[in-house]
N, C-alpha and C positions, 0 to 999 in steps of 0.2 A: 675655148679656154677662158677662164674668168678668175680674177683674184678673189671673188666671193667664195670660191671653194678652196682657197689656198693656192700657193704658187705651184705651177706645173713644171716638170723637168723638161728641158729643151736642149737643143744642140746648135752649134755654129758650123755651117758647112765648110768653112775654110780651115777648120781644125779636124776634118775627117779625111779619109783616104779617097773619097769620091765627092762630087759636087752636083748641084742642081737636082734634077729628077732622081739621079742615082742616090743622092743624099736623102731625099724623101723616102725612098724605098728602104734605105739602111735604117732611118729613124723608125719607120713602121715596124721593121723586124725586131728592133730593140724596145718596142713598146713606148716610143717617144712620140708625142703629139704636137710638137712645135719646133720650128727651125728658124734660125736667122741665116740670111744669105749675103754673100759678098758679090759686088758688081764684077769682080775679076779684072782682067787686064794683063799687060805684059808681065810675065813671071808669076802671075797670080791666077791663071786658069782662064777658060773661055769667058768672053763677055756675057754677062747674064742677060743683057738686052739685045743680043744678036737676033736677027730677024726670025720671028716665030718661037724663040726660045722661052720667053715669058709666058706665052699662051700655053705651051706644052707643060711648063712647070706648074702653072696654076691648075691645069687639068689633073696632073699627077698628084698634086697636094690634096685636091678635093677627093680624088678616088681613094687615097690612102688615109684620109682624115687627119692630115698633118697640117697644122695651121702655119702659114708664113707670118712670122712675128716681126721681123725687121729686115732692113736692107742697109748695108754699109758699103763704103768705098775705100777699101784698104789701100788701093792704088794712090790715094791722096798722100799717104806716107812717103811715096816715092817721088811725088811731084812737089809738094811743099805748100801747105795751106796758107803759110805766112808770106808767100811770094809777093813782092811789091806790085801794087796796082799798075796796070799798063804793060806788064811783062807777059811773055808767052805762057809762062807757068801759071800766072794768075788766070789767064783765059782758060787754060786746061782745067784748073780747079773749078771754075764756074760751070764748065761743061760736064764734068764728072758729077758735081753736086746735083745739077739738073737731072742728069740721067738716073742717079740714085733715087731722087724724089719721084720721078716718073715710074721707075721700076716698082717701087713700093706701092704706089697708087694702083698700078695695073695688077699686082699680086694680091692686093687687099691687106698688105702688112701695115700695121698702125704706126710704126716707128721707123725713122731713119736716124742713123747715128754716124757722126763724123769723127774719125780718129785723129789724135794729135800726137803722133810719135815720129821719130826719125826726122825727115825733112819738114814735117809739120809740127814739130815739138814747140811748145810754148815756153821758150827759154829766156824770156826777158820782157821788159815793158813793151817794146815795139811789137814783138810777136803776139803779146796778149791783145794789144789794141787792134792789130791787123786781123787776128782770129775772130775777135768780136765783130768786126765789120763784115767779114765773110759769113759768119753764122747768123748775123742779124738779117741779111738778105735771104739766107737759106731758110731761116725760120719763117719768114714771110711766105716763101714758096711752099713750105710744109703746111702752114695754116690754110693757104689757098686750096690745098689738096685734101684737107681734113686730116692731116697727119701731125705727129709730134716729131720734133728734131732734137737730138741729144748730142752732146760732146763727150767723147771718151778721152780723158787726159790724166795727167799726174799732178795737177795743181794742188797747192796747199789749201786748207780751208778758206783762208782770207782771199786768195786768188780766185778760187772757184766761185765764191760769192760775188766777187767783182765781175767775173765773166758773165754770170747770170744777170747782174744789174746792167752791164753794158749792152748785152744782147737785147734785153728789155722786151721779151716777147712771151706771152702766155703759152705759146706752143713750144717753148724751149725747156729742155731738161738736161741733167747731168747723168751720164751712164756710168754706173759704178762697176768697177772690176775689183774683185776682192784682193787681188795680188799686185796689180800694176802700181798703185800708190806706194805700197810697202816696198816694192823693189826700187822705187825712186826716193825712198827715205821719208815718205809721208805716212803718218799714222792713219790707216783707213777708218778706225773707230772714231777718231777725232774729226775726220772729214765728214763722216755720216752724221755725227752729233751736231755739227755746224750747218751742214747743207742738206740734211735729210729731206726737208720740205721740197727740194728742187730735184730730187732723184727721179729718173725714169722708173717705170714699173716693171722693167726687165733688168736683171742683174747678172753680170758675168761671174761665175764661180770658177776660180782658178787657184792653184797652189804652186809653190816653187821652193827652191832652196837657194839661198843667197850665194851668188858667185858661181853657180853651176850652169845656169841657162836651161835647166831641166824642169819638167812639170810632173812631179810625182802625183800619185793618186790624192784626191782631196783628203786633207787631214794628215798626210804623211810628210808635208813640207813645213816650212816655217811661216806660213801665211796666216795662221790663226783665223782661218776662214769662218769658223763657228762664231768667234767673238765679233767679227765684222757683221755677220748676219744678225746676231743678237742686237747690235746697234741699229740695224735697219728695222728690226721689229719694233724697237723703242722710238725711233726718230724718223723713219722713212715712210713711204707710201705702202699701200697694200700691193704686194708684189704679184704680178701676173705670171711671170716666168723666171725661173732660175736656170740660167743657160750655162751649160758645161763648156768651158773654153780651155780646158787642158788639151795638150797636143795628142790627138789620136790619129794623126796622119799615117803612122806606120801600119795601121789596119789590124790590130790585135783585138778580135771581138770579145775575148774573155776580159781583157783589161778595160775595154769600154763598158762592159756590163758591170764590172766591179766599181768603176767610177760612177756609173749611173745609180747603183745602189746607195752609194755615199751621197750623191746629189739629192736623191729622193729623201734620204734621212735628214739632210740639211733643210730641204723644203718643208718637211713636217715640223722640224724644230722652229723654223722661221714662222710658220703658221701658228704654232703654240705660243711662241713669244709675242706675236702680235695680239693674239686673243687675250693673253695675260695682261698686256699693256692696256688694252681696251677695257678690261674688267677692273683694273686697279683704281681705287678711289682717288679722286683728286683732292689736293690740300687746299682748303679755302684761302683766298687772298686775305691778308690782314684787313680787318674792318668791314668785310663783306659777309661774315658768318651770320646766319639767321635771316638774311634778306630773301 
């Protein structure tokens, strides 16, 4: 899978009715060639790194020609990334982050991302500083393993840029979700315009309806997904994968196919937009014309 051929459609296993190797088989049956995986944990499914499980998953992915794209640790939202140093929770955070990095390295997934929601929410100055310290150490671990590390959050453009500066690592990125910022009152188009240079090359595509907690098919909600991806085309990186993160845990294959058709259409739109941006003539800076 390569951004050179335009973004590929991908799935997130924690939003599917099955996990791990079963999710790989589901992706194959739906013509999807990339998956992001969750580490699992209490209330979140079996541990991805249970003895022998990563090796079996890697074999299944190779056989199905489904690329492991990323590993995350959603259990961090239950522990609290911002837990004060020296606490039991802070030690658990370090352990989970290490395990996620090791799992990604073993699977050959190029990206690890760390969510900042619920107990890990960046809801003030102290939380931002603590998150930056945790991510700075995690980014060093990612770089040592040849990986990128990203933060998925709902920060404002200014806060997001500050997080990038405080982490201060070339291995660090921001993972864009097309709906999470909007649900938190942040304009995702403005976020992309300001922080596009720091985005990961994998983007979560999700839609919603304010106040309902539902995830309608892409384009049927109030997320203005297409407008956000247009901004990515203009200001962001070449996207490797557009990852469907709508909730498909109920297991309706017809609904998943319908969402995947919309996802692929958005991926094609993103590719066309990036090509148009690359082809657009640049305006000479005053005083430099003719040099």
